[in-house]
Structure formats: C-alpha cells, structure tokens
C-alpha positions as CSV (number, residue, x, y, z in Angstrom):
1,M,90.2,192.8,-23.1
2,N,92.9,193.0,-25.4
3,A,95.9,195.3,-25.4
4,K,94.4,197.7,-28.0
5,S,91.1,198.1,-26.2
6,V,93.1,198.7,-22.9
7,T,95.1,201.3,-24.5
8,A,92.3,203.2,-26.1
9,L,90.3,203.1,-22.7
10,S,93.1,204.5,-20.9
11,A,93.5,207.4,-23.4
12,V,89.9,208.1,-23.1
13,L,90.1,208.4,-19.3
14,I,93.1,210.2,-19.1
15,T,91.6,212.8,-21.5
16,L,88.6,213.3,-19.8
17,A,90.2,213.4,-16.5
18,T,92.3,216.4,-17.7
19,V,89.8,218.1,-19.4
20,T,88.5,221.5,-17.7
21,T,86.0,223.9,-18.8
22,A,86.7,227.3,-20.0
23,H,84.7,230.1,-18.3
24,A,84.1,233.1,-20.3
25,S,84.2,236.5,-18.4
26,G,81.6,239.0,-18.8
27,A,83.8,241.8,-18.7
28,A,86.0,240.8,-21.8
29,T,83.5,242.9,-24.2
30,N,83.5,246.0,-21.8
31,K,87.4,246.1,-22.0
32,V,87.3,246.1,-25.8
33,L,84.8,248.7,-25.8
34,I,86.3,251.1,-23.6
35,S,89.6,250.5,-25.0
36,G,89.3,253.4,-27.4
37,P,88.6,253.7,-31.2
38,L,92.0,252.6,-32.5
39,I,91.3,249.1,-31.1
40,L,87.8,249.2,-32.8
41,V,89.5,250.1,-36.1
42,F,92.0,247.4,-35.7
43,L,89.4,244.9,-35.1
44,G,87.3,246.0,-38.2
45,F,90.6,246.0,-40.6
46,C,90.9,242.4,-39.2
47,A,87.3,241.6,-40.2
48,L,88.1,243.3,-43.6
49,V,90.9,241.0,-44.1
50,V,89.0,238.0,-43.4
51,V,86.2,238.9,-45.8
52,A,88.7,239.7,-48.6
53,Q,90.0,236.3,-48.1
54,I,86.4,234.7,-48.4
55,I,85.6,236.1,-51.7
56,P,88.1,234.1,-53.8
57,V,87.1,231.1,-51.8
58,I,83.6,231.4,-52.8
59,T,84.5,232.0,-56.6
60,T,86.8,229.1,-56.6
61,L,84.2,226.9,-55.1
62,Y,81.8,228.1,-57.6
63,G,84.0,227.3,-60.3
64,M,84.8,223.9,-59.1
65,I,81.2,223.0,-58.8
66,K,80.4,224.5,-62.3
67,G,83.4,222.2,-63.7
68,V,81.9,219.1,-62.1
69,K,78.4,219.8,-63.2
70,K,79.9,220.4,-66.7
71,S,82.0,217.2,-66.8
72,K,78.9,215.1,-66.0
73,E,76.6,216.8,-68.5
74,E,79.4,215.7,-71.1
75,V,79.6,212.2,-70.0
76,R,75.8,211.9,-70.2
77,A,76.0,213.2,-73.9
78,N,78.5,210.8,-74.8
79,V,76.6,208.0,-73.4
80,K,73.3,208.9,-75.4
81,A,75.4,209.3,-78.4
82,N,76.8,205.8,-78.6
C-alpha cells in the first residue's frame, strides 16, 4: 500500500468512527404548535421569504434555457445556409 491509499483509508475510518446518528424528537412539532400564534406567523413569514426568492430563480433559469435553445437554433440555421 502506498502512502496516499493509507492516508485515504485512515481518513475514511476516522470519519466513520466519529459519525453519530441524529435522533429526532417527537415533541419538537408539538412545541411549535403550542408556542402560540406569533411563532406560526413568524414561520409563515419565513416561508413567504423563501418562496419570494425562488420566483426570480425560476425566471432566470427559464431565460437561460431559452437563450441556449435560441443559440443552438441559430447555429443550425448558419450551417444549413452554407
């Protein structure tokens, strides 16, 4: 075994030895729901912010795809004309 494979194997073993599982608590949702309406309004506002940030991403992605498609069509037209 060379030094690189020993180092990689050591890194993998150390990572696997230190990994622990995360246990989800069943009471976590219950605490949010009994906290009051202000917590739910805050969480709703956070969701609204996330959705408002996704809309420009979708329109930009649509424009990029449309631009790539248009440039490919122009290349095909140029090839046919020659």
